[in-house]
Structure formats: C-alpha cells, structure tokens
mmCIF file of the N, C-alpha and C atoms, coordinates in Angstrom:
data_MODEL
# 
_entry.id   MODEL 
# 
loop_
_atom_site.group_PDB 
_atom_site.id 
_atom_site.type_symbol 
_atom_site.label_atom_id 
_atom_site.label_alt_id 
_atom_site.label_comp_id 
_atom_site.label_asym_id 
_atom_site.label_entity_id 
_atom_site.label_seq_id 
_atom_site.pdbx_PDB_ins_code 
_atom_site.Cartn_x 
_atom_site.Cartn_y 
_atom_site.Cartn_z 
_atom_site.occupancy 
_atom_site.B_iso_or_equiv 
_atom_site.pdbx_formal_charge 
_atom_site.auth_seq_id 
_atom_site.auth_comp_id 
_atom_site.auth_asym_id 
_atom_site.auth_atom_id 
_atom_site.pdbx_PDB_model_num 
ATOM 1   N N  . UNK A 1 1  ? 0.877   -0.970 -0.217  1.00 0.00 ? 1  UNK A N  1 
ATOM 2   C CA . UNK A 1 1  ? 0.055   -0.271 -0.071  1.00 0.00 ? 1  UNK A CA 1 
ATOM 3   C C  . UNK A 1 1  ? 0.690   1.114  0.044   1.00 0.00 ? 1  UNK A C  1 
ATOM 4   N N  . UNK A 1 2  ? 0.364   2.336  -0.704  1.00 0.00 ? 2  UNK A N  1 
ATOM 5   C CA . UNK A 1 2  ? 0.994   3.368  -0.470  1.00 0.00 ? 2  UNK A CA 1 
ATOM 6   C C  . UNK A 1 2  ? 1.257   4.040  0.893   1.00 0.00 ? 2  UNK A C  1 
ATOM 7   N N  . UNK A 1 3  ? 2.097   5.072  1.111   1.00 0.00 ? 3  UNK A N  1 
ATOM 8   C CA . UNK A 1 3  ? 2.299   5.819  2.567   1.00 0.00 ? 3  UNK A CA 1 
ATOM 9   C C  . UNK A 1 3  ? 2.250   6.931  2.112   1.00 0.00 ? 3  UNK A C  1 
ATOM 10  N N  . UNK A 1 4  ? 2.079   7.889  3.328   1.00 0.00 ? 4  UNK A N  1 
ATOM 11  C CA . UNK A 1 4  ? 2.255   9.355  3.238   1.00 0.00 ? 4  UNK A CA 1 
ATOM 12  C C  . UNK A 1 4  ? 1.537   9.777  2.283   1.00 0.00 ? 4  UNK A C  1 
ATOM 13  N N  . UNK A 1 5  ? 0.249   9.383  2.412   1.00 0.00 ? 5  UNK A N  1 
ATOM 14  C CA . UNK A 1 5  ? -1.072  10.062 1.393   1.00 0.00 ? 5  UNK A CA 1 
ATOM 15  C C  . UNK A 1 5  ? -1.710  10.696 2.230   1.00 0.00 ? 5  UNK A C  1 
ATOM 16  N N  . UNK A 1 6  ? -1.885  12.210 1.910   1.00 0.00 ? 6  UNK A N  1 
ATOM 17  C CA . UNK A 1 6  ? -2.429  13.279 2.787   1.00 0.00 ? 6  UNK A CA 1 
ATOM 18  C C  . UNK A 1 6  ? -4.021  12.505 3.049   1.00 0.00 ? 6  UNK A C  1 
ATOM 19  N N  . UNK A 1 7  ? -4.383  13.328 4.526   1.00 0.00 ? 7  UNK A N  1 
ATOM 20  C CA . UNK A 1 7  ? -6.117  12.628 4.670   1.00 0.00 ? 7  UNK A CA 1 
ATOM 21  C C  . UNK A 1 7  ? -6.561  13.376 3.677   1.00 0.00 ? 7  UNK A C  1 
ATOM 22  N N  . UNK A 1 8  ? -6.601  14.194 3.575   1.00 0.00 ? 8  UNK A N  1 
ATOM 23  C CA . UNK A 1 8  ? -7.757  15.029 2.702   1.00 0.00 ? 8  UNK A CA 1 
ATOM 24  C C  . UNK A 1 8  ? -8.005  14.016 1.676   1.00 0.00 ? 8  UNK A C  1 
ATOM 25  N N  . UNK A 1 9  ? -6.824  13.760 0.924   1.00 0.00 ? 9  UNK A N  1 
ATOM 26  C CA . UNK A 1 9  ? -6.472  13.211 -0.397  1.00 0.00 ? 9  UNK A CA 1 
ATOM 27  C C  . UNK A 1 9  ? -7.077  11.599 -0.157  1.00 0.00 ? 9  UNK A C  1 
ATOM 28  N N  . UNK A 1 10 ? -6.803  11.031 0.780   1.00 0.00 ? 10 UNK A N  1 
ATOM 29  C CA . UNK A 1 10 ? -7.442  9.676  1.280   1.00 0.00 ? 10 UNK A CA 1 
ATOM 30  C C  . UNK A 1 10 ? -8.874  9.685  1.262   1.00 0.00 ? 10 UNK A C  1 
ATOM 31  N N  . UNK A 1 11 ? -9.133  10.908 1.864   1.00 0.00 ? 11 UNK A N  1 
ATOM 32  C CA . UNK A 1 11 ? -10.754 10.878 1.875   1.00 0.00 ? 11 UNK A CA 1 
ATOM 33  C C  . UNK A 1 11 ? -11.072 10.953 0.505   1.00 0.00 ? 11 UNK A C  1 
ATOM 34  N N  . UNK A 1 12 ? -11.074 11.794 -0.041  1.00 0.00 ? 12 UNK A N  1 
ATOM 35  C CA . UNK A 1 12 ? -11.052 11.720 -1.385  1.00 0.00 ? 12 UNK A CA 1 
ATOM 36  C C  . UNK A 1 12 ? -11.426 10.580 -2.400  1.00 0.00 ? 12 UNK A C  1 
ATOM 37  N N  . UNK A 1 13 ? -10.222 9.508  -2.193  1.00 0.00 ? 13 UNK A N  1 
ATOM 38  C CA . UNK A 1 13 ? -10.147 8.594  -2.849  1.00 0.00 ? 13 UNK A CA 1 
ATOM 39  C C  . UNK A 1 13 ? -11.196 7.583  -2.276  1.00 0.00 ? 13 UNK A C  1 
ATOM 40  N N  . UNK A 1 14 ? -11.416 7.521  -1.175  1.00 0.00 ? 14 UNK A N  1 
ATOM 41  C CA . UNK A 1 14 ? -12.073 6.546  -0.377  1.00 0.00 ? 14 UNK A CA 1 
ATOM 42  C C  . UNK A 1 14 ? -13.734 7.560  -0.886  1.00 0.00 ? 14 UNK A C  1 
ATOM 43  N N  . UNK A 1 15 ? -13.979 8.177  -1.118  1.00 0.00 ? 15 UNK A N  1 
ATOM 44  C CA . UNK A 1 15 ? -15.289 8.681  -1.710  1.00 0.00 ? 15 UNK A CA 1 
ATOM 45  C C  . UNK A 1 15 ? -15.630 8.300  -3.331  1.00 0.00 ? 15 UNK A C  1 
ATOM 46  N N  . UNK A 1 16 ? -14.591 8.499  -4.025  1.00 0.00 ? 16 UNK A N  1 
ATOM 47  C CA . UNK A 1 16 ? -14.449 7.934  -5.202  1.00 0.00 ? 16 UNK A CA 1 
ATOM 48  C C  . UNK A 1 16 ? -14.701 6.609  -5.423  1.00 0.00 ? 16 UNK A C  1 
ATOM 49  N N  . UNK A 1 17 ? -13.780 6.196  -4.960  1.00 0.00 ? 17 UNK A N  1 
ATOM 50  C CA . UNK A 1 17 ? -13.925 4.271  -4.685  1.00 0.00 ? 17 UNK A CA 1 
ATOM 51  C C  . UNK A 1 17 ? -15.422 4.149  -4.226  1.00 0.00 ? 17 UNK A C  1 
ATOM 52  N N  . UNK A 1 18 ? -15.821 4.292  -3.181  1.00 0.00 ? 18 UNK A N  1 
ATOM 53  C CA . UNK A 1 18 ? -17.457 4.065  -3.094  1.00 0.00 ? 18 UNK A CA 1 
ATOM 54  C C  . UNK A 1 18 ? -18.359 4.520  -4.003  1.00 0.00 ? 18 UNK A C  1 
ATOM 55  N N  . UNK A 1 19 ? -18.497 5.543  -4.462  1.00 0.00 ? 19 UNK A N  1 
ATOM 56  C CA . UNK A 1 19 ? -19.175 6.069  -6.067  1.00 0.00 ? 19 UNK A CA 1 
ATOM 57  C C  . UNK A 1 19 ? -19.057 4.938  -7.276  1.00 0.00 ? 19 UNK A C  1 
ATOM 58  N N  . UNK A 1 20 ? -17.674 4.569  -7.365  1.00 0.00 ? 20 UNK A N  1 
ATOM 59  C CA . UNK A 1 20 ? -17.625 3.536  -8.284  1.00 0.00 ? 20 UNK A CA 1 
ATOM 60  C C  . UNK A 1 20 ? -17.336 2.495  -7.915  1.00 0.00 ? 20 UNK A C  1 
ATOM 61  N N  . UNK A 1 21 ? -18.018 2.060  -6.629  1.00 0.00 ? 21 UNK A N  1 
ATOM 62  C CA . UNK A 1 21 ? -17.930 0.712  -6.292  1.00 0.00 ? 21 UNK A CA 1 
ATOM 63  C C  . UNK A 1 21 ? -16.812 -0.112 -6.221  1.00 0.00 ? 21 UNK A C  1 
ATOM 64  N N  . UNK A 1 22 ? -15.328 0.388  -6.008  1.00 0.00 ? 22 UNK A N  1 
ATOM 65  C CA . UNK A 1 22 ? -13.965 -0.021 -6.083  1.00 0.00 ? 22 UNK A CA 1 
ATOM 66  C C  . UNK A 1 22 ? -13.526 -0.260 -4.804  1.00 0.00 ? 22 UNK A C  1 
ATOM 67  N N  . UNK A 1 23 ? -13.021 -0.840 -4.551  1.00 0.00 ? 23 UNK A N  1 
ATOM 68  C CA . UNK A 1 23 ? -12.023 -1.216 -3.307  1.00 0.00 ? 23 UNK A CA 1 
ATOM 69  C C  . UNK A 1 23 ? -11.178 0.298  -3.294  1.00 0.00 ? 23 UNK A C  1 
ATOM 70  N N  . UNK A 1 24 ? -10.553 0.523  -2.337  1.00 0.00 ? 24 UNK A N  1 
ATOM 71  C CA . UNK A 1 24 ? -9.493  2.107  -2.317  1.00 0.00 ? 24 UNK A CA 1 
ATOM 72  C C  . UNK A 1 24 ? -8.258  1.114  -3.304  1.00 0.00 ? 24 UNK A C  1 
ATOM 73  N N  . UNK A 1 25 ? -7.850  0.125  -3.133  1.00 0.00 ? 25 UNK A N  1 
ATOM 74  C CA . UNK A 1 25 ? -6.323  -0.020 -3.911  1.00 0.00 ? 25 UNK A CA 1 
ATOM 75  C C  . UNK A 1 25 ? -6.799  -0.321 -5.408  1.00 0.00 ? 25 UNK A C  1 
ATOM 76  N N  . UNK A 1 26 ? -8.246  -0.921 -5.708  1.00 0.00 ? 26 UNK A N  1 
ATOM 77  C CA . UNK A 1 26 ? -8.566  -0.881 -7.372  1.00 0.00 ? 26 UNK A CA 1 
ATOM 78  C C  . UNK A 1 26 ? -8.713  0.919  -7.958  1.00 0.00 ? 26 UNK A C  1 
ATOM 79  N N  . UNK A 1 27 ? -9.450  1.706  -6.737  1.00 0.00 ? 27 UNK A N  1 
ATOM 80  C CA . UNK A 1 27 ? -9.491  3.171  -7.113  1.00 0.00 ? 27 UNK A CA 1 
ATOM 81  C C  . UNK A 1 27 ? -7.787  3.869  -7.591  1.00 0.00 ? 27 UNK A C  1 
ATOM 82  N N  . UNK A 1 28 ? -7.515  3.376  -6.763  1.00 0.00 ? 28 UNK A N  1 
ATOM 83  C CA . UNK A 1 28 ? -6.169  4.044  -6.690  1.00 0.00 ? 28 UNK A CA 1 
ATOM 84  C C  . UNK A 1 28 ? -5.347  3.588  -8.085  1.00 0.00 ? 28 UNK A C  1 
ATOM 85  N N  . UNK A 1 29 ? -5.124  2.725  -8.250  1.00 0.00 ? 29 UNK A N  1 
ATOM 86  C CA . UNK A 1 29 ? -4.768  1.855  -9.861  1.00 0.00 ? 29 UNK A CA 1 
ATOM 87  C C  . UNK A 1 29 ? -5.651  2.377  -10.780 1.00 0.00 ? 29 UNK A C  1 
ATOM 88  N N  . UNK A 1 30 ? -6.918  2.211  -10.876 1.00 0.00 ? 30 UNK A N  1 
ATOM 89  C CA . UNK A 1 30 ? -7.602  3.069  -11.815 1.00 0.00 ? 30 UNK A CA 1 
ATOM 90  C C  . UNK A 1 30 ? -7.042  4.741  -11.887 1.00 0.00 ? 30 UNK A C  1 
ATOM 91  N N  . UNK A 1 31 ? -6.900  5.402  -10.848 1.00 0.00 ? 31 UNK A N  1 
ATOM 92  C CA . UNK A 1 31 ? -6.597  7.063  -11.081 1.00 0.00 ? 31 UNK A CA 1 
ATOM 93  C C  . UNK A 1 31 ? -5.332  6.967  -11.568 1.00 0.00 ? 31 UNK A C  1 
ATOM 94  N N  . UNK A 1 32 ? -4.293  6.156  -10.880 1.00 0.00 ? 32 UNK A N  1 
ATOM 95  C CA . UNK A 1 32 ? -3.191  6.235  -11.436 1.00 0.00 ? 32 UNK A CA 1 
ATOM 96  C C  . UNK A 1 32 ? -3.070  6.012  -12.983 1.00 0.00 ? 32 UNK A C  1 
ATOM 97  N N  . UNK A 1 33 ? -3.693  4.575  -13.498 1.00 0.00 ? 33 UNK A N  1 
ATOM 98  C CA . UNK A 1 33 ? -3.867  4.583  -15.046 1.00 0.00 ? 33 UNK A CA 1 
ATOM 99  C C  . UNK A 1 33 ? -4.196  5.547  -15.682 1.00 0.00 ? 33 UNK A C  1 
ATOM 100 N N  . UNK A 1 34 ? -5.135  6.286  -15.618 1.00 0.00 ? 34 UNK A N  1 
ATOM 101 C CA . UNK A 1 34 ? -5.635  7.364  -16.162 1.00 0.00 ? 34 UNK A CA 1 
ATOM 102 C C  . UNK A 1 34 ? -4.737  8.511  -16.073 1.00 0.00 ? 34 UNK A C  1 
ATOM 103 N N  . UNK A 1 35 ? -3.841  8.783  -15.077 1.00 0.00 ? 35 UNK A N  1 
ATOM 104 C CA . UNK A 1 35 ? -3.009  9.857  -15.069 1.00 0.00 ? 35 UNK A CA 1 
ATOM 105 C C  . UNK A 1 35 ? -1.880  9.686  -15.667 1.00 0.00 ? 35 UNK A C  1 
ATOM 106 N N  . UNK A 1 36 ? -1.261  8.361  -16.010 1.00 0.00 ? 36 UNK A N  1 
ATOM 107 C CA . UNK A 1 36 ? -0.257  8.033  -16.498 1.00 0.00 ? 36 UNK A CA 1 
ATOM 108 C C  . UNK A 1 36 ? -0.853  8.157  -17.962 1.00 0.00 ? 36 UNK A C  1 
ATOM 109 N N  . UNK A 1 37 ? -1.731  7.720  -18.489 1.00 0.00 ? 37 UNK A N  1 
ATOM 110 C CA . UNK A 1 37 ? -2.171  7.491  -19.755 1.00 0.00 ? 37 UNK A CA 1 
ATOM 111 C C  . UNK A 1 37 ? -2.081  9.062  -20.599 1.00 0.00 ? 37 UNK A C  1 
ATOM 112 N N  . UNK A 1 38 ? -2.640  10.012 -19.699 1.00 0.00 ? 38 UNK A N  1 
ATOM 113 C CA . UNK A 1 38 ? -2.787  11.486 -19.863 1.00 0.00 ? 38 UNK A CA 1 
ATOM 114 C C  . UNK A 1 38 ? -1.751  11.765 -19.963 1.00 0.00 ? 38 UNK A C  1 
ATOM 115 N N  . UNK A 1 39 ? -0.761  11.824 -19.067 1.00 0.00 ? 39 UNK A N  1 
ATOM 116 C CA . UNK A 1 39 ? 0.589   12.243 -19.004 1.00 0.00 ? 39 UNK A CA 1 
ATOM 117 C C  . UNK A 1 39 ? 1.557   11.908 -20.419 1.00 0.00 ? 39 UNK A C  1 
ATOM 118 N N  . UNK A 1 40 ? 1.149   10.677 -20.966 1.00 0.00 ? 40 UNK A N  1 
ATOM 119 C CA . UNK A 1 40 ? 1.811   10.165 -22.404 1.00 0.00 ? 40 UNK A CA 1 
ATOM 120 C C  . UNK A 1 40 ? 1.377   10.764 -23.153 1.00 0.00 ? 40 UNK A C  1 
ATOM 121 N N  . UNK A 1 41 ? 0.235   11.114 -22.919 1.00 0.00 ? 41 UNK A N  1 
ATOM 122 C CA . UNK A 1 41 ? -0.492  11.497 -24.168 1.00 0.00 ? 41 UNK A CA 1 
ATOM 123 C C  . UNK A 1 41 ? -0.097  13.246 -24.098 1.00 0.00 ? 41 UNK A C  1 
ATOM 124 N N  . UNK A 1 42 ? -0.326  13.774 -23.427 1.00 0.00 ? 42 UNK A N  1 
ATOM 125 C CA . UNK A 1 42 ? 0.018   15.099 -23.300 1.00 0.00 ? 42 UNK A CA 1 
ATOM 126 C C  . UNK A 1 42 ? 1.554   15.607 -23.216 1.00 0.00 ? 42 UNK A C  1 
ATOM 127 N N  . UNK A 1 43 ? 2.533   14.491 -22.812 1.00 0.00 ? 43 UNK A N  1 
ATOM 128 C CA . UNK A 1 43 ? 3.867   14.689 -23.531 1.00 0.00 ? 43 UNK A CA 1 
ATOM 129 C C  . UNK A 1 43 ? 4.385   14.502 -24.638 1.00 0.00 ? 43 UNK A C  1 
ATOM 130 N N  . UNK A 1 44 ? 3.291   13.960 -25.554 1.00 0.00 ? 44 UNK A N  1 
ATOM 131 C CA . UNK A 1 44 ? 3.134   13.397 -26.998 1.00 0.00 ? 44 UNK A CA 1 
ATOM 132 C C  . UNK A 1 44 ? 2.924   14.463 -27.530 1.00 0.00 ? 44 UNK A C  1 
ATOM 133 N N  . UNK A 1 45 ? 1.555   15.457 -27.244 1.00 0.00 ? 45 UNK A N  1 
ATOM 134 C CA . UNK A 1 45 ? 0.804   16.409 -27.917 1.00 0.00 ? 45 UNK A CA 1 
ATOM 135 C C  . UNK A 1 45 ? 1.547   18.008 -27.770 1.00 0.00 ? 45 UNK A C  1 
ATOM 136 N N  . UNK A 1 46 ? 2.030   17.733 -26.747 1.00 0.00 ? 46 UNK A N  1 
ATOM 137 C CA . UNK A 1 46 ? 2.619   19.238 -25.956 1.00 0.00 ? 46 UNK A CA 1 
ATOM 138 C C  . UNK A 1 46 ? 3.833   18.984 -25.603 1.00 0.00 ? 46 UNK A C  1 
ATOM 139 N N  . UNK A 1 47 ? 5.123   18.667 -25.597 1.00 0.00 ? 47 UNK A N  1 
ATOM 140 C CA . UNK A 1 47 ? 6.038   18.542 -24.898 1.00 0.00 ? 47 UNK A CA 1 
ATOM 141 C C  . UNK A 1 47 ? 6.530   19.720 -24.095 1.00 0.00 ? 47 UNK A C  1 
ATOM 142 N N  . UNK A 1 48 ? 6.717   21.004 -24.745 1.00 0.00 ? 48 UNK A N  1 
ATOM 143 C CA . UNK A 1 48 ? 6.604   21.944 -24.141 1.00 0.00 ? 48 UNK A CA 1 
ATOM 144 C C  . UNK A 1 48 ? 6.324   22.302 -23.185 1.00 0.00 ? 48 UNK A C  1 
ATOM 145 N N  . UNK A 1 49 ? 4.608   22.377 -23.106 1.00 0.00 ? 49 UNK A N  1 
ATOM 146 C CA . UNK A 1 49 ? 3.628   22.500 -21.987 1.00 0.00 ? 49 UNK A CA 1 
ATOM 147 C C  . UNK A 1 49 ? 4.190   21.777 -21.234 1.00 0.00 ? 49 UNK A C  1 
ATOM 148 N N  . UNK A 1 50 ? 4.514   20.099 -20.953 1.00 0.00 ? 50 UNK A N  1 
ATOM 149 C CA . UNK A 1 50 ? 5.066   19.375 -19.950 1.00 0.00 ? 50 UNK A CA 1 
ATOM 150 C C  . UNK A 1 50 ? 6.080   19.780 -19.055 1.00 0.00 ? 50 UNK A C  1 
ATOM 151 N N  . UNK A 1 51 ? 7.113   20.360 -20.201 1.00 0.00 ? 51 UNK A N  1 
ATOM 152 C CA . UNK A 1 51 ? 8.342   20.614 -19.546 1.00 0.00 ? 51 UNK A CA 1 
ATOM 153 C C  . UNK A 1 51 ? 8.430   21.700 -18.691 1.00 0.00 ? 51 UNK A C  1 
ATOM 154 N N  . UNK A 1 52 ? 7.675   22.827 -18.667 1.00 0.00 ? 52 UNK A N  1 
ATOM 155 C CA . UNK A 1 52 ? 7.147   24.227 -18.056 1.00 0.00 ? 52 UNK A CA 1 
ATOM 156 C C  . UNK A 1 52 ? 6.545   23.447 -16.961 1.00 0.00 ? 52 UNK A C  1 
ATOM 157 N N  . UNK A 1 53 ? 5.644   22.829 -17.273 1.00 0.00 ? 53 UNK A N  1 
ATOM 158 C CA . UNK A 1 53 ? 4.564   22.192 -15.669 1.00 0.00 ? 53 UNK A CA 1 
ATOM 159 C C  . UNK A 1 53 ? 5.723   21.392 -14.502 1.00 0.00 ? 53 UNK A C  1 
ATOM 160 N N  . UNK A 1 54 ? 6.560   20.696 -15.583 1.00 0.00 ? 54 UNK A N  1 
ATOM 161 C CA . UNK A 1 54 ? 7.615   20.147 -14.307 1.00 0.00 ? 54 UNK A CA 1 
ATOM 162 C C  . UNK A 1 54 ? 8.951   21.260 -13.909 1.00 0.00 ? 54 UNK A C  1 
ATOM 163 N N  . UNK A 1 55 ? 8.903   22.247 -14.363 1.00 0.00 ? 55 UNK A N  1 
ATOM 164 C CA . UNK A 1 55 ? 9.980   22.968 -13.764 1.00 0.00 ? 55 UNK A CA 1 
ATOM 165 C C  . UNK A 1 55 ? 9.122   23.660 -12.876 1.00 0.00 ? 55 UNK A C  1 
ATOM 166 N N  . UNK A 1 56 ? 7.754   24.155 -13.065 1.00 0.00 ? 56 UNK A N  1 
ATOM 167 C CA . UNK A 1 56 ? 7.033   24.716 -11.929 1.00 0.00 ? 56 UNK A CA 1 
ATOM 168 C C  . UNK A 1 56 ? 7.028   23.896 -10.889 1.00 0.00 ? 56 UNK A C  1 
ATOM 169 N N  . UNK A 1 57 ? 6.756   22.650 -10.755 1.00 0.00 ? 57 UNK A N  1 
ATOM 170 C CA . UNK A 1 57 ? 6.466   21.928 -10.228 1.00 0.00 ? 57 UNK A CA 1 
ATOM 171 C C  . UNK A 1 57 ? 7.893   21.421 -9.442  1.00 0.00 ? 57 UNK A C  1 
ATOM 172 N N  . UNK A 1 58 ? 8.993   21.793 -9.727  1.00 0.00 ? 58 UNK A N  1 
ATOM 173 C CA . UNK A 1 58 ? 10.319  21.840 -9.299  1.00 0.00 ? 58 UNK A CA 1 
ATOM 174 C C  . UNK A 1 58 ? 10.684  22.781 -8.467  1.00 0.00 ? 58 UNK A C  1 
ATOM 175 N N  . UNK A 1 59 ? 10.199  23.986 -8.582  1.00 0.00 ? 59 UNK A N  1 
ATOM 176 C CA . UNK A 1 59 ? 10.607  24.923 -8.277  1.00 0.00 ? 59 UNK A CA 1 
ATOM 177 C C  . UNK A 1 59 ? 9.663   25.343 -6.744  1.00 0.00 ? 59 UNK A C  1 
ATOM 178 N N  . UNK A 1 60 ? 8.496   24.743 -6.415  1.00 0.00 ? 60 UNK A N  1 
ATOM 179 C CA . UNK A 1 60 ? 7.365   24.631 -5.447  1.00 0.00 ? 60 UNK A CA 1 
ATOM 180 C C  . UNK A 1 60 ? 8.698   24.101 -4.350  1.00 0.00 ? 60 UNK A C  1 
ATOM 181 N N  . UNK A 1 61 ? 8.229   24.251 -3.168  1.00 0.00 ? 61 UNK A N  1 
ATOM 182 C CA . UNK A 1 61 ? 8.233   23.630 -1.752  1.00 0.00 ? 61 UNK A CA 1 
ATOM 183 C C  . UNK A 1 61 ? 7.841   21.832 -1.988  1.00 0.00 ? 61 UNK A C  1 
ATOM 184 N N  . UNK A 1 62 ? 8.900   21.169 -1.308  1.00 0.00 ? 62 UNK A N  1 
ATOM 185 C CA . UNK A 1 62 ? 8.321   19.821 -1.478  1.00 0.00 ? 62 UNK A CA 1 
ATOM 186 C C  . UNK A 1 62 ? 7.393   19.336 -0.271  1.00 0.00 ? 62 UNK A C  1 
ATOM 187 N N  . UNK A 1 63 ? 7.253   20.283 0.493   1.00 0.00 ? 63 UNK A N  1 
ATOM 188 C CA . UNK A 1 63 ? 6.178   19.863 1.792   1.00 0.00 ? 63 UNK A CA 1 
ATOM 189 C C  . UNK A 1 63 ? 5.705   21.312 2.031   1.00 0.00 ? 63 UNK A C  1 
ATOM 190 N N  . UNK A 1 64 ? 4.241   20.862 2.672   1.00 0.00 ? 64 UNK A N  1 
ATOM 191 C CA . UNK A 1 64 ? 3.899   22.254 2.857   1.00 0.00 ? 64 UNK A CA 1 
ATOM 192 C C  . UNK A 1 64 ? 4.495   22.810 4.180   1.00 0.00 ? 64 UNK A C  1 
ATOM 193 N N  . UNK A 1 65 ? 4.655   24.393 3.866   1.00 0.00 ? 65 UNK A N  1 
ATOM 194 C CA . UNK A 1 65 ? 5.270   24.899 5.833   1.00 0.00 ? 65 UNK A CA 1 
ATOM 195 C C  . UNK A 1 65 ? 4.008   25.246 6.316   1.00 0.00 ? 65 UNK A C  1 
ATOM 196 N N  . UNK A 1 66 ? 3.975   24.868 7.653   1.00 0.00 ? 66 UNK A N  1 
ATOM 197 C CA . UNK A 1 66 ? 3.145   25.026 8.677   1.00 0.00 ? 66 UNK A CA 1 
ATOM 198 C C  . UNK A 1 66 ? 3.179   26.591 9.104   1.00 0.00 ? 66 UNK A C  1 
ATOM 199 N N  . UNK A 1 67 ? 2.336   27.587 9.206   1.00 0.00 ? 67 UNK A N  1 
ATOM 200 C CA . UNK A 1 67 ? 2.185   28.552 9.987   1.00 0.00 ? 67 UNK A CA 1 
ATOM 201 C C  . UNK A 1 67 ? 2.333   28.795 11.771  1.00 0.00 ? 67 UNK A C  1 
ATOM 202 N N  . UNK A 1 68 ? 2.000   27.738 12.079  1.00 0.00 ? 68 UNK A N  1 
ATOM 203 C CA . UNK A 1 68 ? 2.416   27.340 13.562  1.00 0.00 ? 68 UNK A CA 1 
ATOM 204 C C  . UNK A 1 68 ? 3.127   26.877 14.157  1.00 0.00 ? 68 UNK A C  1 
# 
C-alpha cells in the first residue's frame, strides 16, 4: 500500500472508490492508470507544456510549511 498520502486526499479517494463501487486499492490503480495515460498523451501532443509544468513543480517546496 502507498504511504504518506495526505488525509484529505485519502478521503477523496475513498469517496471516489465508493461512488465507483471499487476498493480503495482498485481506485488508486484506476486513477494512476488514467493519470499515466494522460501524461503520456500530453507529452506527445505538447512537449513544451509538459516541460514548463515540470519546471514549475520543481520550483515549489516539497512539503507544505505550517504557519504554526
């Protein structure tokens, strides 16, 4: 199983799994397949866009900073 999934995201995955009548692992696999396929298609169709998005993501902090 995956680790370090934020609680709010896990809750959304559970809701999506229930709506689709899938188990949580099956829903995670399904969403991963969709994401991978879309990423590959986007890379083929718009390589500059993908590279720009990668740069933007790389510049963001990896972990949210708490103000508390």
